[in-house]
C-alpha positions in Angstrom: -76.3 -11.1 15.8 -72.6 -11.0 16.6 -70.4 -8.7 14.5 -66.7 -9.5 13.9 -64.7 -6.3 12.9 -61.6 -7.7 11.3 -58.6 -5.6 10.4 -55.6 -6.7 8.2 -52.5 -5.1 9.6 -49.6 -4.9 7.1 -47.1 -2.7 5.4 -45.5 -2.8 1.9 -42.2 -1.8 0.4 -43.2 0.9 -2.2 -39.8 2.1 -3.2 -36.2 1.0 -3.9 -35.1 2.7 -0.7 -37.5 0.7 1.5 -35.0 -2.0 2.5 -32.1 0.4 3.0 -34.3 2.7 5.2 -35.6 -0.4 7.1 -39.1 0.2 5.8 -39.5 3.4 7.9 -41.7 5.3 5.5 -43.7 2.1 4.7 -44.4 1.5 8.4 -45.4 5.1 9.0 -47.7 5.1 6.0 -49.3 1.6 6.1 -49.3 0.7 9.8 -49.8 4.0 11.5 -51.4 6.1 8.7 -49.2 9.1 9.3 -50.6 12.2 7.4 -50.3 15.9 7.8 -53.6 15.9 9.7 -52.6 13.2 12.2 -52.3 9.4 12.4 -55.2 7.3 11.2 -53.8 3.8 11.0 -53.9 0.7 13.3 -53.5 2.7 16.6 -56.4 5.0 15.6 -58.6 2.1 14.8 -57.8 0.2 18.0 -58.4 3.2 20.2 -61.6 4.2 18.5 -62.9 0.7 19.0 -62.0 0.7 22.6 -63.4 4.2 23.1 -66.8 2.9 21.9 -66.6 -0.3 24.0 -66.0 -2.4 20.9 -63.5 -5.2 20.1 -62.0 -6.3 16.9 -59.7 -9.0 15.5 -56.5 -7.6 14.1 -54.8 -10.0 11.7 -51.1 -9.0 12.0 -48.9 -10.0 9.1 -46.3 -12.5 10.4 -43.6 -12.9 7.7 -42.6 -9.3 7.5 -40.7 -9.7 10.7 -38.3 -12.0 8.9 -37.3 -9.0 6.7 -37.8 -6.0 9.0 -37.1 -7.6 12.4 -39.6 -7.9 15.3 -39.7 -4.2 16.2 -42.5 -2.9 13.9 -45.0 -5.7 14.6 -43.9 -6.1 18.2 -44.9 -2.5 18.8 -48.3 -3.0 17.1 -49.0 -6.2 19.0 -48.2 -4.6 22.3 -50.5 -1.6 21.5 -53.4 -3.9 20.5 -53.2 -5.9 23.7 -53.1 -2.8 25.8 -56.3 -1.6 24.0 -58.1 -4.9 24.6 -58.1 -6.1 21.0 -57.4 -9.6 19.7 -54.4 -10.5 17.6 -54.7 -13.0 14.8 -52.2 -14.2 12.2 -52.0 -12.8 8.6 -49.6 -14.2 6.0 -48.6 -12.5 2.8 -46.3 -14.9 1.0 -45.0 -12.0 -1.2 -42.7 -11.2 1.7 -40.5 -14.1 0.6 -39.0 -11.7 -2.0 -37.5 -9.6 0.7 -36.4 -12.3 3.2 -32.7 -13.0 2.9 -32.7 -16.5 4.3 -35.0 -18.8 2.1 -37.9 -20.4 4.0 -39.1 -22.7 1.2 -36.1 -22.7 -1.2 -36.6 -20.6 -4.3 -40.3 -21.3 -4.6 -42.4 -18.1 -4.9 -46.1 -17.2 -5.2 -48.4 -14.3 -4.3 -50.9 -16.6 -2.5 -50.6 -19.4 0.0 -52.6 -21.6 -2.3 -49.7 -21.4 -4.8 -47.6 -23.5 -2.4 -47.7 -27.2 -1.4 -49.2 -28.1 2.0 -45.7 -28.8 3.3 -44.6 -25.3 2.3 -47.7 -23.7 3.8 -46.8 -25.5 7.0 -43.4 -23.8 7.0 -44.8 -20.3 6.3 -47.7 -20.5 8.8 -45.5 -21.9 11.6 -42.9 -19.2 11.0 -45.5 -16.5 11.1 -46.8 -17.9 14.3 -43.4 -18.0 15.8 -42.8 -14.3 14.9 -46.1 -13.3 16.5 -45.4 -15.2 19.6 -42.0 -13.5 19.9 -44.0 -10.3 19.8 -46.1 -11.4 22.8 -49.2 -12.8 21.0 -49.3 -16.2 22.7 -52.9 -17.2 22.1 -53.6 -16.9 18.4 -57.0 -18.2 17.5 -57.7 -16.7 14.1 -56.1 -16.5 10.7 -56.6 -14.7 7.3 -54.5 -15.4 4.2 -53.1 -12.4 2.4 -55.1 -11.6 -0.7 -57.6 -14.1 0.8 -55.4 -16.6 -1.1 -56.0 -19.7 1.0 -57.2 -23.2 -0.1 -58.4 -26.2 1.8 -54.8 -27.3 2.5 -54.4 -24.0 4.4 -57.3 -24.9 6.7 -55.7 -28.3 7.3 -52.4 -26.7 8.3 -54.2 -24.2 10.6 -56.0 -27.0 12.5 -52.8 -28.9 13.0 -51.2 -25.7 14.5 -54.0 -25.0 16.9 -55.8 -22.2 15.0 -59.5 -22.9 15.1 -60.9 -20.1 13.0 -60.1 -18.8 9.5 -61.6 -15.8 7.7 -60.1 -16.0 4.2 -63.4 -16.6 2.3 -64.1 -13.5 0.3 -66.6 -13.9 -2.5 -65.0 -11.1 -4.5 -61.8 -13.1 -4.8 -63.2 -16.5 -5.6 -61.9 -17.8 -8.9 -58.8 -15.7 -8.6 -56.8 -15.4 -5.4 -59.2 -17.2 -3.1 -59.3 -21.0 -3.5 -62.0 -21.8 -0.9 -64.8 -22.7 -3.3 -67.9 -24.2 -1.9 -70.9 -25.9 -3.5 -73.1 -22.9 -2.7 -72.6 -19.5 -1.2 -70.8 -19.5 2.1 -72.7 -16.8 4.2 -72.3 -18.1 7.8 -69.5 -20.0 9.5 -68.9 -23.5 8.3 -66.7 -26.2 9.7 -64.1 -27.4 7.2 -61.0 -29.5 7.8 -61.6 -29.2 11.6 -61.5 -25.3 11.3 -64.4 -22.9 11.3 -64.4 -20.8 8.2 -65.8 -17.3 8.9 -66.7 -15.8 5.5 -66.4 -12.1 5.0 -70.0 -11.0 4.8 -71.4 -9.6 1.6 -74.6 -8.4 0.0 -76.2 -8.2 -3.4 -75.7 -4.6 -4.6 -77.3 -5.2 -8.0 -78.9 -8.3 -9.5 -76.4 -11.1 -9.7 -73.5 -9.1 -8.2 -72.1 -9.4 -4.6 -70.1 -6.8 -2.7 -68.0 -7.6 0.4 -68.7 -5.7 3.7 -65.5 -3.7 3.5 -65.4 -0.2 5.0 -63.6 1.4 2.1 -65.8 -0.5 -0.5 -69.3 0.3 0.9 -71.2 3.5 1.7 -72.4 3.8 5.2 -75.9 3.3 4.0 -75.0 0.0 2.4 -73.2 -1.2 5.5 -76.0 -0.3 7.8 -78.6 -1.8 5.5 -76.6 -5.0 5.3 -76.2 -5.3 9.1 -79.9 -4.7 9.7 -81.0 -7.0 6.8 -78.8 -9.8 8.1 -80.2 -9.5 11.6 -83.7 -9.6 10.1 -82.9 -12.7 8.1 -81.8 -14.5 11.3 -78.0 -14.5 10.7 -75.8 -15.3 13.7 -72.6 -13.7 12.5 -71.6 -10.7 10.3 -67.9 -10.2 9.4 -66.6 -6.8 8.4 -63.2 -6.3 6.9 -60.8 -3.3 6.7 -57.0 -2.6 6.6 -54.6 -0.7 8.7 -54.2 1.8 5.8 -57.8 2.0 4.9 -58.3 5.6 6.0 -55.5 7.1 4.0 -54.7 7.6 0.4 -51.3 6.1 0.1 -50.1 8.0 -2.9 -46.7 6.4 -3.3 -44.1 8.3 -5.3 -41.6 11.2 -5.0 -43.2 14.2 -3.3 -46.6 12.5 -2.9 -47.4 12.3 0.7 -50.2 10.1 2.2 -53.5 12.0 2.8 -56.4 11.4 5.1 -59.4 9.8 3.3 -62.2 11.7 5.1 -65.0 9.7 3.5 -63.7 6.3 4.7 -62.9 7.8 8.1 -66.5 9.0 8.4 -67.8 5.5 7.4 -65.6 3.9 10.2 -66.7 6.5 12.8 -70.4 6.0 11.9 -69.9 2.2 12.2 -68.4 2.6 15.6 -71.2 4.9 16.8 -73.9 2.6 15.4 -72.5 -0.5 17.0 -72.1 1.3 20.4 -75.7 2.6 20.3 -77.0 -0.9 19.3 -74.7 -3.1 21.3 -77.5 -5.4 22.5 -78.6 -6.1 18.9 -75.1 -6.2 17.4 -72.4 -7.1 20.0 -68.9 -7.3 18.7 -67.1 -10.6 19.1 -63.5 -12.0 18.9 -62.5 -15.5 18.3 -61.3 -16.2 21.8 -64.9 -15.8 23.0 -66.5 -18.0 20.4 -68.6 -20.8 21.9 -68.5 -23.7 19.6 -71.9 -25.0 20.7 -73.4 -21.8 19.3 -71.9 -22.4 15.8 -73.7 -23.6 12.7 -77.2 -22.7 13.7 -78.3 -20.2 11.0 -78.6 -21.2 7.4 -79.6 -18.1 5.3 -81.6 -18.7 2.2 -79.8 -16.1 0.3 -77.7 -12.9 0.6 -79.0 -9.6 1.9 -80.0 -7.3 -0.9 -79.3 -3.6 -1.2 -81.0 -1.1 -3.4 -80.0 0.7 -6.5 -80.2 4.1 -4.9 -77.7 2.9 -2.2 -75.4 1.6 -4.9 -75.7 5.0 -6.6 -74.9 6.8 -3.4 -71.7 4.7 -3.1 -70.6 5.5 -6.6 -71.0 9.2 -5.9 -69.0 8.8 -2.7 -66.2 6.9 -4.5 -66.1 9.6 -7.2 -65.8 12.2 -4.4 -62.9 10.2 -2.9 -61.0 10.3 -6.2 -61.5 14.0 -6.6 -61.0 15.3 -3.0 -59.1 12.7 -1.1 
């Protein structure tokens, strides 16, 4: 079973001084994870993956370059390529609030699905242009910010040469994510000429599903989900995390970012496990996907966790709030 480790790479203006200071503090915090104990952001993630012989897909936010210039994401893209990682496109339409030259007039929305297909075409093409200016010439994959894509989004991606999307997140269906399907989407499905790679999930208690996100699952839950999916005959398993996932961002005067030691430990254990079991769980990137291998497995239902693993996660999450 192939594993896609996907990382959303982005930064956000958290203060009124962000624009005036050219987003310096936001970039240090959200992209590079700068804390008093070291840096635990995108560079740390990429180097840890490389050190364990693993590869990931880093979805780099493309519209922020229209506000902050090409420097921040250009540096990230160069670093990712040097570490053998794949660069995909990420679009947060909220950035239109900070872009001086209007891209789609005065129209605004937090999700791509809030825009017409024509507007989505403008935003995605501009994001692609910005990434290519940063040296990311072969962009194969995409993820919408807030997972806020709809079927128009996939149509636009296909027309622009992006063959793989990973915006389906069961936790956001009915709110931000507009990629509803007739049943649960658990393995890649071809839609609008694009292969949709759903973020993997498991049933943590009866009737409730939890995405395979590093900061949202205990290591026990993640390991159980990986092994359960392999046993059930899955071909693909998609994990999600963010460039700022290992820090507590703590915005505000005098409140500095802090290392989240629990999430860092989860990520480290994931890397160690995948390295030790690389024949069973090889990591994959979209540039290496063989289309003839797609669409083979059809799971009967989601992987199920246990109540004690769910309880373990609740204890860990409480510890994060107290100590991290």
